[in-house]
C-alpha positions, 0 to 999 in steps of 0.5 A: 478468490485467493490461492494458497501456495503450499507444496504437496506432501509426497506419498511415502513408499518402502525403502531400505534403511540406507535409502531412507538415511540418505533421502531424509536430509534431501527431503528436509532441505527441499521442504525448508523455506528458502535461505535469504542469505544465499541469492539465486539466479532468477530469485525474486527481488528480496528488497521489494519484499522487505519494502512491502513488509515494512509498509504492511507493518506500518499500516497494521500498526495504526501508527502505534496510536502515537498521534492519539497519544501526542494529543494528550495535554502532557505532550502539548509542548513536546516538539518530539511528540508533536513531530511523531504525531504529525508523521503517524496521521494523515494531513488535514488536506494539503501537505505530506506526512509519512503516514500519507506515503503508505498508500502510494507505496502500495500502488507503486509496489503493485507496478514493480511486482507486475514487471516481475510476475508477468515476466515469470508467467510469460517464461512459463509459457502462458499466453497473453490472452491467459495473462490478460484474463488473470489481470481482469480476474485479479481486478475484480477480486481486489475490488470485491475484497475491498468492498467486503472489508469496508462493509465489515462493520456495516449492516449492509454491503457498503459500496465504496471504492476509495480504499487501497484494494479497490483503487488497485483493482480499478486500475490493475487491468489498465496497468496490465495493458502497459506491461511489456511496452516500451518505457517511453510508451509507459511514461507517456501514458502516465503523463497523459493520465496526470494531464487529463486528471488536471484538466478535468479538475480545472474545467470543473467550476469552483463554488460560488461565494455564497456556497454552503460548505456545511452541505458537503461536510466542510463547515469550517475552513480554511478553504483553498483559493485561486487556482487551487480552489479547483481541488478543494475538499468535496467541491471538486469534480471527483466528489461531484462524480461520486454523488452520482456514482455512489447512488447507483448502488443500494444504500441505507441513505443517499450518498452526499459526501465522503467525510475524509474527502476521498473519491472513487476517481482517485484510481485514475491519477493513482494509476500513474503511480502504478505505472511509475512502479511498472517502469521501476520494475522494468529497470530492476529486471535489466542487466544493468549493474546494481549501482547503476540501477541505484543511481537511476532510482535516486536521480529519478526520485529527486526529479519526481520530488522536485516536479511535484513540489514545483507544481504546488509551489507555483500554484499550478496544482496543490499537493493533496493525497486524499484526491491524488492530485498530479502534484501528489502523484509526482511528489509521493512517487519520489519518496517511493523511489527513494524508499525502494532505492534504500531497501535495494541498497541495504538488502540486494547490494549490501547483502543484509538479507538475514536482517531483512527477514522479519520484514520479508516474511510479512511482505510475502503474505501482504494480503493476509496481513492486510485482512488481519489488520482490517478484521482482527485488530480489535479482536486480537487486543481484546483477546490478549487483555482477556487472557493476560489481564487488564494491566497488560497494556500498562505492564501491570502498573509499571508504565504510565497508562497514557502509553497504553495505546502504543503498547496495545498496538505493539502487541497486536502487531507482534501477534500478526507478525508471528502468524506471518512467521508461521505461514512462512515456515509452512510455505503458505503464501496467500495470493490473488 
């Protein structure tokens, strides 16, 4: 299912004292992790690793439970806490918060990374057929791992395909087919995907006036009206498709609706997000001057943000992350382009590689961090409390208990980060 990259240990052989003395520093240098302060020709895009690490830490932090703390009565009138609470939680349906940008960042970075990884494979002499087979393998493994993680607290296998790993896996092979194609072909493919998605939702009829919204898990409004009603929660074409698709698999009870409104068919418009990442990755691999690349990322990001906002503002398509509407795909891509531009400016242009190291060690083991966050978050917190005492999360009475969820998640995140540091120092990188 996954591979662990680790250098093999060389067998020792008799040497004279002088040879041992001279060879020891060389062996030590060879086994040491790469120095991020010294860029090398052909080196991976460190800013991408830093960006990925930032997003992975944000995801694993569970927003430090700030949204939970912000709902405490004592913070009800605090604009700062309400702002932080909004940014660390998903919006109810339409709109965007920082927390909503985590999954688009995942999808976008998959495309950027593909531009690098398969170019590297091609340079090593791998055939197109072999690389295509690897893309199919990766798709299957990502979907299987996503289902496995979603089933962790269920009595039976929970066949659901809305989490980020499944969504990446469902679109990954299609993305590969666009790898190494002309930029105009890639952008045209993204446009066709988004236009087809919009048309599919528009063609599906909206509910009649007497529709029982409680039957699809939406007992209370507000409900979208007018053209936007085609993208309302659990009454859209993708939700209808899931009521058929999900019941093809064995289930404890028939599937009726997904509580959050997420759908399997999200992988179609989110494929456009990955395609935009693939285009951005191709840009980063060109021989253009760094500032020229940065200017394109910034300008493209602004144009994408504006396009998504205009589609929403003029009622053509609402901005809904949970069903990845075309306007959301464009709007969120604008933010991901700007985030990539920011990390590229700081890490690869300004040279703050050492400062980025705490993020890079996480970004280079993203699968490990994702699995830890999904499987071990609660266990890690309970283990820390068991061995260090009940008062750990309130600093043994020196902190208002209302902040305990924040402290708990900070300590869990620190634990995960230390595991990543150990993996990095051992040169162990878990990949699919």
